[in-house]
Structures are given as C-alpha cells and as structure tokens.
TIMARLUM-237765 format. One line per 3 residues: number of its first residue (from 1); their letters; for each residue x, y, z of C-alpha. Coordinates in steps of 0.5 Angstrom, whole numbers. Example, Ala and Ser with C-alpha at 12.3 -4.5 7.8 and 13.67 -1.06 7.14 Angstrom:
! TIMARLUM-237765
1	AS	25/-9/16 | 27/-2/14;
! end
This chain:
! TIMARLUM-237765
1	MKT	10/91/-41 | 18/93/-40 | 22/88/-42;
4	LTN	28/85/-38 | 33/84/-43 | 40/80/-43;
7	HTL	37/75/-38 | 35/68/-39 | 30/64/-35;
10	LYD	32/56/-35 | 26/52/-35 | 24/44/-34;
13	EDC	22/43/-42 | 18/36/-39 | 14/40/-34;
16	PMC	7/43/-38 | 7/48/-32 | 14/51/-33;
19	NLY	13/51/-41 | 6/55/-40 | 9/60/-35;
22	TAG	16/62/-38 | 12/62/-45 | 8/67/-42;
25	FIK	13/72/-40 | 16/72/-47 | 9/73/-50;
28	AKM	7/78/-45 | 14/81/-47 | 17/81/-40;
31	LDE	23/77/-43 | 25/78/-50 | 25/72/-55;
34	NGR	31/69/-52 | 29/70/-45 | 28/63/-44;
37	KAF	32/56/-44 | 31/49/-43 | 35/46/-37;
40	VAL	37/40/-41 | 41/45/-46 | 46/48/-41;
43	TDK	53/48/-44 | 59/46/-40 | 61/53/-39;
46	EQT	54/55/-36 | 55/50/-31 | 61/53/-28;
49	YID	57/59/-25 | 50/56/-25 | 48/52/-18;
52	VDK	46/46/-23 | 43/42/-17 | 39/48/-14;
55	AKN	36/50/-21 | 33/43/-21 | 29/45/-15;
58	EIA	28/53/-16 | 28/56/-23 | 34/60/-25;
61	LID	35/67/-28 | 41/68/-31 | 44/75/-32;
64	NMN	48/74/-38 | 52/81/-37 | 55/79/-31;
67	KKV	54/72/-30 | 50/73/-24 | 44/68/-22;
70	VYG	38/68/-18 | 34/62/-16 | 26/61/-15;
73	IDS	22/66/-12 | 27/71/-13 | 27/70/-21;
76	LLK	20/71/-21 | 20/77/-17 | 25/80/-21;
79	IIG	22/79/-28 | 15/81/-25 | 18/87/-21;
82	FSF	21/89/-27 | 14/91/-30 | 11/92/-24;
85	PWI	16/94/-18 | 10/95/-13 | 9/87/-14;
88	EKI	17/86/-13 | 16/91/-6 | 11/87/-3;
91	GNW	14/80/-5 | 20/82/-2 | 17/84/5;
94	KPV	19/79/10 | 12/76/12 | 10/75/4;
97	NYL	17/73/2 | 17/67/7 | 10/65/5;
100	LRK	12/66/-3 | 18/61/-2 | 14/56/2;
103	LYK	9/56/-3 | 14/56/-9 | 17/50/-6;
106	FIS	11/46/-5 | 9/47/-12 | 16/46/-14;
109	YNR	18/39/-10 | 11/37/-12 | 11/39/-20;
112	KVI	12/32/-22 | 6/29/-19 | 2/35/-21;
115	APS	4/34/-28 | 8/28/-29 | 13/27/-35;
118	KIN	16/21/-38 | 21/17/-35 | 28/19/-38;
121	DSN	32/13/-39 | 38/17/-43 | 44/20/-39;
124	KLE	42/27/-41 | 42/33/-36 | 35/32/-33;
127	CTP	31/37/-29 | 28/33/-24 | 27/36/-17;
130	DFN	30/33/-11 | 25/28/-7 | 22/32/-1;
133	VAY	18/27/4 | 15/33/8 | 13/37/2;
136	RIS	10/31/-1 | 6/29/5 | 4/36/6;
139	YII	1/36/-2 | -2/29/0 | -6/31/6;
142	LTI	-8/38/3 | -11/35/-4 | -14/29/0;
145	LFT	-18/35/4 | -20/39/-2 | -22/33/-6;
148	AFV	-26/30/0 | -30/37/1 | -31/38/-6;
151	LFQ	-34/31/-6 | -38/32/0 | -41/38/-3;
154	YAK	-43/35/-10 | -46/29/-6 | -51/33/-3;
157	LLS	-54/35/-10 | -56/28/-11 | -62/25/-7;
160	FLS	-60/18/-6 | -54/21/-3 | -57/25/2;
163	NTL	-54/22/8 | -47/24/6 | -42/26/11;
166	FSK	-35/30/10 | -32/24/14 | -35/19/10;
169	ELA	-32/22/4 | -25/23/7 | -25/16/9;
172	LAL	-27/14/2 | -21/18/0 | -16/15/5;
175	GQI	-19/8/4 | -17/9/-4 | -10/10/-2;
178	GFQ	-10/4/3 | -13/0/-2 | -8/1/-8;
181	YLF	-2/1/-3 | -4/-7/-2 | -1/-7/-10;
184	IRK	5/-2/-9 | 8/-5/-3 | 13/-8/-6;
187	INK	16/-2/-9 | 21/3/-6 | 18/8/-1;
190	QDQ	20/14/-6 | 16/11/-11 | 10/9/-7;
193	LHY	10/16/-5 | 11/18/-12 | 5/14/-14;
196	IGN	0/16/-9 | 2/24/-10 | 0/22/-18;
199	LIT	-6/18/-15 | -9/24/-11 | -8/29/-17;
202	VSV	-13/25/-21 | -18/26/-15 | -16/33/-15;
205	IGS	-17/34/-23 | -24/30/-22 | -26/35/-17;
208	LFL	-24/41/-21 | -29/38/-26 | -34/38/-21;
211	LPI	-33/45/-19 | -37/48/-25 | -43/44/-23;
214	LIL	-43/46/-16 | -42/54/-18 | -48/53/-23;
217	NQF	-52/50/-18 | -52/56/-14 | -56/60/-19;
220	VVL	-60/55/-23 | -63/48/-20 | -60/43/-24;
223	HEY	-64/37/-26 | -61/31/-22 | -60/27/-28;
226	ITL	-55/33/-31 | -51/32/-24 | -51/25/-24;
229	GWF	-49/25/-32 | -43/30/-31 | -41/26/-25;
232	GIT	-40/20/-30 | -37/23/-35 | -32/26/-30;
235	VNL	-31/19/-27 | -29/16/-34 | -24/22/-35;
238	MIL	-21/20/-29 | -20/13/-31 | -17/15/-37;
241	EHY	-12/20/-33 | -10/15/-28 | -8/10/-34;
244	RRI	-4/15/-38 | 0/17/-31 | 1/9/-30;
247	NLL	4/9/-37 | 9/15/-36 | 11/12/-29;
250	QLP	12/5/-32 | 8/2/-27 | 4/-4/-27;
253	KHL	-3/-3/-32 | -7/-7/-27 | -6/-1/-22;
256	TLT	-12/2/-26 | -16/-4/-25 | -15/-4/-18;
259	WIL	-17/3/-18 | -24/2/-21 | -25/-4/-17;
262	YRI	-24/0/-10 | -30/5/-13 | -34/-1/-14;
265	LAL	-33/-4/-7 | -34/3/-4 | -41/4/-7;
268	PFL	-45/0/-2 | -41/4/4 | -43/10/0;
271	LNF	-50/9/-1 | -52/5/6 | -48/8/11;
! end
C-alpha cells in the first residue's frame, strides 16, 4: 500500500463504524500513524479553515501542508485512490460518483441509528450529523423491506408457518412501528423518527443473524428444532440490543416491554392467518 502522508482524517470517535474504517486505513498503511484525529479534538485554529458543520455530515480529510480540506466521498476516494488510482478514476466517473455520494449520505445521515452512541450532555464539540427526514424515512422503508424478506424466507423453513406470505411479514414489521408509536407519540417528531430508526435497526440485526441458517440450509437440510432454536436465540439477542439502545437514547425502559408485548400479541396472527 502507498501511504498518503501529511493528511489527517477527522472522524466521529463515538461512531463504531467511523472508528473501524479510519483505524483500518492506518492499519493498512494507507494513512500514516497520525493520519486520523477525533472531531472533538479540533483546535480553534483548525476550525478557521475547516467547515465544521459540513464535517459533521461528511468526513473531512485535511492536507496539512496547504490546509486544504475535502469532504465525504471525495475524502475516501483520495485515500483509496492514492494506493489504487483506478478505483479513484472509476469513483469519479459521473454516474458512479453520483451513486456513491447518495450512498455515503444515506449511511452518514443514519449512522446514529445504525450504531448509536450515548447522548452527550456536555458542551464539548460533538460530531452529530444533521437530521435529514428524507434519508431517515428512506432508511426505515428499505430496512423494513429487507427485514420482511428475510423473515419471509426463514418462516418457510418452519412447518407450522407454512402459510407465510411476504405481505404478512411486511404487515408485522409495520405493525411493530405503529404499536410502539402509541408509547412515543408525546415526544417530538425528530426523536420519534430517531427511535423508529433504532427500532428497525434491531430488526435488521436480527435478520442478519438469521442469514447464516438460510445460507446453510441451501446445502444441508437442517432439523427444524435447530432452525427454531436459532430463531429463539436471535430474539433474545434482539431484546438485549433493544434495551441497550433505549438506555443510550435515554428513553423509557418500558419500550422494551411493549416491544416484547407486541411480539406476543402478533403471534396468533402469524400462526392462524
């Protein structure tokens, strides 16, 4: 790998994804040992030539020699392109670049519901992306469809759910949101969408846990007890993850109980219709 020296990549230290891929750049020697810096550690002088508001939404790469800054997908393409020029060339091709920018913003604006962090009550500089309603609703819609599809495929492995339909799984996913809304309707709209984003992310995590069984079943016929047991383990992990996120978001803990209650109430619909 060729090392891009004298450059510093700002990152959100509270974001697990940001920590992971910026550390990966350094470990792969695409950036030098001092090639990343936590956003909260910005000095007053650095804030004079860095667009702080933009850097919250799009990761900033600083050229320390001439104090020039690039943001978002341009930052990533510059780092990766230094080692692999052909990737940068493809990434800057207009149709591809357009899609990459949309994908980057989709992830960036939703990173706090994909991997939430503890609410910061101090006055220190914080790298929290702007709230974007369009990207949040797009995330919720796409993840609901993904979750419903995986559950539909998994349900077909269980004989007592032989009457499963994709529309039924979709209705159950939407019903979960509607049910939980009854208990969050008094908080502001932004916090509602923030919670719903986290709620559906828990379902996505559960769906990802089910994927290995779906893949394995393509090659080996698994006993139904194994399939059902794995589903039970997944549900318990989802409960723990939901509870963890509720604590991070400083929301009422009874939301986890209502989450479980909905699953129980929905069981007859799942089995009989």
